[in-house]
mmCIF file of the C-alpha atoms, coordinates in Angstrom:
data_MODEL
# 
_entry.id   MODEL 
# 
loop_
_atom_site.group_PDB 
_atom_site.id 
_atom_site.type_symbol 
_atom_site.label_atom_id 
_atom_site.label_alt_id 
_atom_site.label_comp_id 
_atom_site.label_asym_id 
_atom_site.label_entity_id 
_atom_site.label_seq_id 
_atom_site.pdbx_PDB_ins_code 
_atom_site.Cartn_x 
_atom_site.Cartn_y 
_atom_site.Cartn_z 
_atom_site.occupancy 
_atom_site.B_iso_or_equiv 
_atom_site.pdbx_formal_charge 
_atom_site.auth_seq_id 
_atom_site.auth_comp_id 
_atom_site.auth_asym_id 
_atom_site.auth_atom_id 
_atom_site.pdbx_PDB_model_num 
ATOM 1  C CA . MET A 1 1  ? -0.454  0.286  0.044   1.00 0.00 ? 1  MET A CA 1 
ATOM 2  C CA . ARG A 1 2  ? 1.246   3.334  -0.585  1.00 0.00 ? 2  ARG A CA 1 
ATOM 3  C CA . GLU A 1 3  ? 1.740   6.113  1.366   1.00 0.00 ? 3  GLU A CA 1 
ATOM 4  C CA . ASN A 1 4  ? -0.405  9.469  1.149   1.00 0.00 ? 4  ASN A CA 1 
ATOM 5  C CA . ILE A 1 5  ? 1.152   12.587 -0.055  1.00 0.00 ? 5  ILE A CA 1 
ATOM 6  C CA . HIS A 1 6  ? 1.682   15.137 2.574   1.00 0.00 ? 6  HIS A CA 1 
ATOM 7  C CA . ILE A 1 7  ? 3.127   18.588 1.822   1.00 0.00 ? 7  ILE A CA 1 
ATOM 8  C CA . ASN A 1 8  ? 3.652   21.148 4.462   1.00 0.00 ? 8  ASN A CA 1 
ATOM 9  C CA . LEU A 1 9  ? 2.053   24.088 2.206   1.00 0.00 ? 9  LEU A CA 1 
ATOM 10 C CA . GLU A 1 10 ? 3.741   26.754 5.295   1.00 0.00 ? 10 GLU A CA 1 
ATOM 11 C CA . ASN A 1 11 ? 7.147   25.123 4.845   1.00 0.00 ? 11 ASN A CA 1 
ATOM 12 C CA . VAL A 1 12 ? 7.034   25.263 1.003   1.00 0.00 ? 12 VAL A CA 1 
ATOM 13 C CA . GLU A 1 13 ? 5.959   28.541 1.789   1.00 0.00 ? 13 GLU A CA 1 
ATOM 14 C CA . GLY A 1 14 ? 9.022   29.754 3.731   1.00 0.00 ? 14 GLY A CA 1 
ATOM 15 C CA . VAL A 1 15 ? 11.626  27.774 1.225   1.00 0.00 ? 15 VAL A CA 1 
ATOM 16 C CA . VAL A 1 16 ? 10.575  29.611 -1.331  1.00 0.00 ? 16 VAL A CA 1 
ATOM 17 C CA . GLU A 1 17 ? 9.881   32.976 0.368   1.00 0.00 ? 17 GLU A CA 1 
ATOM 18 C CA . GLN A 1 18 ? 13.979  32.196 1.490   1.00 0.00 ? 18 GLN A CA 1 
ATOM 19 C CA . ALA A 1 19 ? 14.861  30.940 -1.615  1.00 0.00 ? 19 ALA A CA 1 
ATOM 20 C CA . ALA A 1 20 ? 13.396  34.499 -3.970  1.00 0.00 ? 20 ALA A CA 1 
ATOM 21 C CA . GLY A 1 21 ? 14.697  36.516 -0.973  1.00 0.00 ? 21 GLY A CA 1 
ATOM 22 C CA . ASN A 1 22 ? 18.287  35.109 -1.524  1.00 0.00 ? 22 ASN A CA 1 
ATOM 23 C CA . ILE A 1 23 ? 18.218  35.333 -5.669  1.00 0.00 ? 23 ILE A CA 1 
ATOM 24 C CA . THR A 1 24 ? 17.229  38.885 -5.153  1.00 0.00 ? 24 THR A CA 1 
ATOM 25 C CA . GLU A 1 25 ? 20.064  39.606 -2.562  1.00 0.00 ? 25 GLU A CA 1 
ATOM 26 C CA . THR A 1 26 ? 22.423  37.899 -4.877  1.00 0.00 ? 26 THR A CA 1 
ATOM 27 C CA . GLN A 1 27 ? 21.274  39.650 -8.078  1.00 0.00 ? 27 GLN A CA 1 
ATOM 28 C CA . GLU A 1 28 ? 21.651  43.063 -6.446  1.00 0.00 ? 28 GLU A CA 1 
ATOM 29 C CA . ASP A 1 29 ? 25.166  42.147 -5.567  1.00 0.00 ? 29 ASP A CA 1 
ATOM 30 C CA . VAL A 1 30 ? 25.930  40.878 -8.874  1.00 0.00 ? 30 VAL A CA 1 
ATOM 31 C CA . ALA A 1 31 ? 24.654  43.876 -10.546 1.00 0.00 ? 31 ALA A CA 1 
ATOM 32 C CA . GLN A 1 32 ? 26.639  46.064 -8.008  1.00 0.00 ? 32 GLN A CA 1 
ATOM 33 C CA . ILE A 1 33 ? 29.766  44.362 -8.634  1.00 0.00 ? 33 ILE A CA 1 
ATOM 34 C CA . TYR A 1 34 ? 29.113  44.536 -12.707 1.00 0.00 ? 34 TYR A CA 1 
ATOM 35 C CA . GLY A 1 35 ? 28.251  47.653 -12.409 1.00 0.00 ? 35 GLY A CA 1 
ATOM 36 C CA . SER A 1 36 ? 31.888  48.690 -10.732 1.00 0.00 ? 36 SER A CA 1 
ATOM 37 C CA . LEU A 1 37 ? 33.732  46.676 -13.305 1.00 0.00 ? 37 LEU A CA 1 
ATOM 38 C CA . ILE A 1 38 ? 31.851  48.596 -15.875 1.00 0.00 ? 38 ILE A CA 1 
ATOM 39 C CA . SER A 1 39 ? 32.901  52.165 -14.655 1.00 0.00 ? 39 SER A CA 1 
ATOM 40 C CA . GLY A 1 40 ? 36.358  50.686 -13.555 1.00 0.00 ? 40 GLY A CA 1 
ATOM 41 C CA . LEU A 1 41 ? 36.575  50.919 -17.648 1.00 0.00 ? 41 LEU A CA 1 
ATOM 42 C CA . ALA A 1 42 ? 34.944  54.423 -18.231 1.00 0.00 ? 42 ALA A CA 1 
ATOM 43 C CA . ASP A 1 43 ? 38.104  55.830 -18.656 1.00 0.00 ? 43 ASP A CA 1 
ATOM 44 C CA . SER A 1 44 ? 39.651  53.088 -20.669 1.00 0.00 ? 44 SER A CA 1 
ATOM 45 C CA . ALA A 1 45 ? 39.647  53.597 -24.734 1.00 0.00 ? 45 ALA A CA 1 
ATOM 46 C CA . GLY A 1 46 ? 40.165  50.991 -27.403 1.00 0.00 ? 46 GLY A CA 1 
ATOM 47 C CA . ASP A 1 47 ? 38.983  48.425 -29.082 1.00 0.00 ? 47 ASP A CA 1 
ATOM 48 C CA . GLU A 1 48 ? 39.503  45.994 -26.592 1.00 0.00 ? 48 GLU A CA 1 
ATOM 49 C CA . ALA A 1 49 ? 37.734  48.360 -23.536 1.00 0.00 ? 49 ALA A CA 1 
ATOM 50 C CA . ASP A 1 50 ? 35.240  48.645 -25.557 1.00 0.00 ? 50 ASP A CA 1 
ATOM 51 C CA . ALA A 1 51 ? 34.835  45.159 -26.073 1.00 0.00 ? 51 ALA A CA 1 
ATOM 52 C CA . LEU A 1 52 ? 35.351  44.396 -22.493 1.00 0.00 ? 52 LEU A CA 1 
ATOM 53 C CA . ARG A 1 53 ? 32.576  46.939 -21.339 1.00 0.00 ? 53 ARG A CA 1 
ATOM 54 C CA . ASP A 1 54 ? 30.231  45.078 -24.198 1.00 0.00 ? 54 ASP A CA 1 
ATOM 55 C CA . GLN A 1 55 ? 30.841  41.882 -22.515 1.00 0.00 ? 55 GLN A CA 1 
ATOM 56 C CA . LEU A 1 56 ? 30.846  42.787 -18.653 1.00 0.00 ? 56 LEU A CA 1 
ATOM 57 C CA . GLU A 1 57 ? 27.298  44.679 -19.613 1.00 0.00 ? 57 GLU A CA 1 
ATOM 58 C CA . THR A 1 58 ? 25.748  41.021 -21.659 1.00 0.00 ? 58 THR A CA 1 
ATOM 59 C CA . GLU A 1 59 ? 27.375  39.292 -18.570 1.00 0.00 ? 59 GLU A CA 1 
ATOM 60 C CA . LYS A 1 60 ? 25.529  41.502 -16.025 1.00 0.00 ? 60 LYS A CA 1 
ATOM 61 C CA . ALA A 1 61 ? 22.125  41.035 -18.393 1.00 0.00 ? 61 ALA A CA 1 
ATOM 62 C CA . LEU A 1 62 ? 22.235  37.555 -18.532 1.00 0.00 ? 62 LEU A CA 1 
ATOM 63 C CA . VAL A 1 63 ? 22.924  36.995 -14.895 1.00 0.00 ? 63 VAL A CA 1 
ATOM 64 C CA . SER A 1 64 ? 19.704  39.358 -14.083 1.00 0.00 ? 64 SER A CA 1 
ATOM 65 C CA . ALA A 1 65 ? 17.732  37.020 -16.491 1.00 0.00 ? 65 ALA A CA 1 
ATOM 66 C CA . LEU A 1 66 ? 18.642  33.970 -14.642 1.00 0.00 ? 66 LEU A CA 1 
ATOM 67 C CA . SER A 1 67 ? 17.906  35.313 -11.592 1.00 0.00 ? 67 SER A CA 1 
ATOM 68 C CA . ASP A 1 68 ? 14.726  36.223 -13.114 1.00 0.00 ? 68 ASP A CA 1 
ATOM 69 C CA . THR A 1 69 ? 14.014  32.354 -14.502 1.00 0.00 ? 69 THR A CA 1 
ATOM 70 C CA . LEU A 1 70 ? 15.612  31.217 -10.662 1.00 0.00 ? 70 LEU A CA 1 
ATOM 71 C CA . LYS A 1 71 ? 12.675  33.449 -9.142  1.00 0.00 ? 71 LYS A CA 1 
ATOM 72 C CA . GLN A 1 72 ? 10.071  31.934 -11.345 1.00 0.00 ? 72 GLN A CA 1 
ATOM 73 C CA . PHE A 1 73 ? 10.676  28.788 -10.765 1.00 0.00 ? 73 PHE A CA 1 
ATOM 74 C CA . ALA A 1 74 ? 10.201  29.302 -7.071  1.00 0.00 ? 74 ALA A CA 1 
ATOM 75 C CA . GLU A 1 75 ? 6.911   30.651 -7.926  1.00 0.00 ? 75 GLU A CA 1 
ATOM 76 C CA . SER A 1 76 ? 6.160   27.456 -10.093 1.00 0.00 ? 76 SER A CA 1 
ATOM 77 C CA . ILE A 1 77 ? 6.446   25.541 -6.949  1.00 0.00 ? 77 ILE A CA 1 
ATOM 78 C CA . ARG A 1 78 ? 4.664   27.677 -4.566  1.00 0.00 ? 78 ARG A CA 1 
ATOM 79 C CA . PHE A 1 79 ? 1.647   27.747 -7.629  1.00 0.00 ? 79 PHE A CA 1 
ATOM 80 C CA . ALA A 1 80 ? 1.760   24.025 -7.731  1.00 0.00 ? 80 ALA A CA 1 
ATOM 81 C CA . ALA A 1 81 ? 2.111   23.152 -4.073  1.00 0.00 ? 81 ALA A CA 1 
ATOM 82 C CA . SER A 1 82 ? -0.920  25.733 -3.324  1.00 0.00 ? 82 SER A CA 1 
ATOM 83 C CA . GLU A 1 83 ? -2.769  23.484 -6.311  1.00 0.00 ? 83 GLU A CA 1 
ATOM 84 C CA . PHE A 1 84 ? -2.037  20.587 -5.322  1.00 0.00 ? 84 PHE A CA 1 
ATOM 85 C CA . ALA A 1 85 ? -3.269  21.324 -1.306  1.00 0.00 ? 85 ALA A CA 1 
ATOM 86 C CA . ASN A 1 86 ? -6.681  22.926 -3.190  1.00 0.00 ? 86 ASN A CA 1 
ATOM 87 C CA . LEU A 1 87 ? -7.089  19.755 -5.093  1.00 0.00 ? 87 LEU A CA 1 
ATOM 88 C CA . ASP A 1 88 ? -6.491  17.487 -2.280  1.00 0.00 ? 88 ASP A CA 1 
ATOM 89 C CA . SER A 1 89 ? -8.877  19.601 -0.050  1.00 0.00 ? 89 SER A CA 1 
ATOM 90 C CA . THR A 1 90 ? -11.572 19.448 -3.604  1.00 0.00 ? 90 THR A CA 1 
ATOM 91 C CA . GLY A 1 91 ? -11.219 15.972 -3.267  1.00 0.00 ? 91 GLY A CA 1 
ATOM 92 C CA . ALA A 1 92 ? -11.512 15.197 0.199   1.00 0.00 ? 92 ALA A CA 1 
ATOM 93 C CA . SER A 1 93 ? -14.525 17.582 0.473   1.00 0.00 ? 93 SER A CA 1 
ATOM 94 C CA . HIS A 1 94 ? -16.136 15.405 -2.476  1.00 0.00 ? 94 HIS A CA 1 
ATOM 95 C CA . MET A 1 95 ? -14.986 12.110 -0.625  1.00 0.00 ? 95 MET A CA 1 
ATOM 96 C CA . ASP A 1 96 ? -17.299 13.343 2.319   1.00 0.00 ? 96 ASP A CA 1 
ATOM 97 C CA . LYS A 1 97 ? -20.302 13.453 0.433   1.00 0.00 ? 97 LYS A CA 1 
ATOM 98 C CA . LYS A 1 98 ? -20.149 9.816  -0.482  1.00 0.00 ? 98 LYS A CA 1 
# 
C-alpha cells in the first residue's frame, strides 16, 4: 500500500520566500559588482576596452535574466504546491459527500 502524499504548504511557502529573497540579494550584489567593473573601464579607450565593456554588460544582463528565471521557478513551485493542496482539499470534500 502506498503512503499518502503530504505537502507542508507553510514550509514550502517559507522555503520559496527564503529562496526568492536570496536570489534577489545575489542579483543585486552581482549587478553592483558588474556596475563597478564597468565603471572601472569608463576612462579606458580602444577596441579591447569597448569589447570588455560590451562583454560585461552582456554578462550583467545574462545574470539578471537567469536570476529572474530562478525566481519564476520558485514561484512555480509555490503555485504547484498550492494547487495540489486545493486539489487535495476538493477531493477530500467530495469524498465526504459519498
